[in-house]
N, C-alpha and C positions, 0 to 999 in steps of 0.2 A: 524159094529163097535159100541162099547159101548159109551154111553154118559158120559161126564165128569160132575160130580156133583160139585157144588160150596160148599165150607165149609161155613155154616151159621155164623160161628164165625170169618171169615176172613174179614179184613178191608183193602180197598184200599184207600190210601190217597196220594194226590198230594202235592208237596211242593218242597223245595230245601235245599241243604246242606248249612250250614253256616260256622262259625268259627271252629277252631280246638284248643283244650286245651290239653297240656301235663302237667302232674302233678305228684308229689311224695306225697304219703299218708304216714303219720308218723306211727311209731309203736303204738300198743294198740288202734288204731281207728278201728271201725267196717267198713268192706269193703262196704257194701250196704249204710250205712248212710254217709260214707265219699264221695261216688260218688254223692249222693244227695246234700251234702254240697258244693262240688266242682261246680256242676251245678249252684247252687244258687249264689256262689261267682263270677262265670263267666257270669251270666245273661242268662244262657241257660234254656229255659223252657222245651225243649225236646232235647234228645241227644241219640247217639248210641255209644257203646263201640267199639273202633277200634283196640285196642291193650292193652296188660297188661303183666306185669312181676313182680313176687314176691311170697311171701309165707305168710301163716297164722299160728298163734299159734296153733289153732285147726280149723277144718272146720265143719260147720253145714249145711247139705243139706236136702231139703225136698224130700220125696219119693212119688211115684205115689199113694200109699195107704193113704197118708196124714200124715204119721209118719215123724219123724226127725231122720236123720242118723248123728251120731257124729263120726268124724274122728280125732283121737288124734295125736298130734304132739309130740314134738315141731317141728315146721317148716314143715307144710303140704304145699307142692309146688302146685301152680296153674299151670296146664299144658295148659289150655285154658280158656278164659273168653269171654262171649258174653252177650249182653243185651242192654236194653234201659232204658232211663229215660223219663217219661211222666208227663206232667202237669195234675193235677187232677182238677175236677170241682170247688174245693174250693181254687185253686191257689197253693196248696202244690205240691211237686214233689214226685214221687214214682219211685224208681229204681227197675227193675226186672232183676236180673243177674243170669245167669246159667253158669256152667262150669264143667271142669274136674280137679280133684285134685289127687295127689299121696301122700300116707303116707310115713313114714320114712322107711318102708320096701318095697316100690315100688309098693304097691297095688294101683289100679286105681278105683276111684269113680266119679260119675257124677250126676248132678242135679241142681235144683235151690238153690241159697244161701239164707239161712234164715236170715232176717234182725236181727241184734243184736247178731248173733252167730258166726261171722267170723272176729276175731281181727287180724290185720296186725302184722306179726312177727317182721321183721326188718324195711324195707321200701318196698313200693309197687309203681311201676311206671304204669301209666295208660294214655291212649290217648282216648279222647272223641271228637266226632264230633257233632256239633249242627245240629238239624233238625228243619226247619222252615216250618210248614204246611201252605198251601194256606188258606187264609181267607175263611170261609164258606160263601157262598153267594148265 
């Protein structure tokens, strides 16, 4: 039987789940930046996306090759959204969000959302759950 190799980039972290925030993001706010601002407003230093519903004016996704993919709307629907917000060494927050979107013709695209390139179309509903890592010791 073959050995299982560990991913050198994998991190196992112990901690606990904290509070839950349900929020509506207003039109013309960037999705990634708005999630970071929501966490700051709620006092979350780390969080996971637990649910989302809404659409974007246009979508901007990163590709594996490092390019950027523009999906034109109006009203690019978010089919699914996953991701997390993590506190950085300098105390700032960084949201890394990925998802699947559908354009106005029903074509499907997926990948990481590029910060600054994903403006909310009408309103956007999101659920975040706080993550409280155990103190390093």
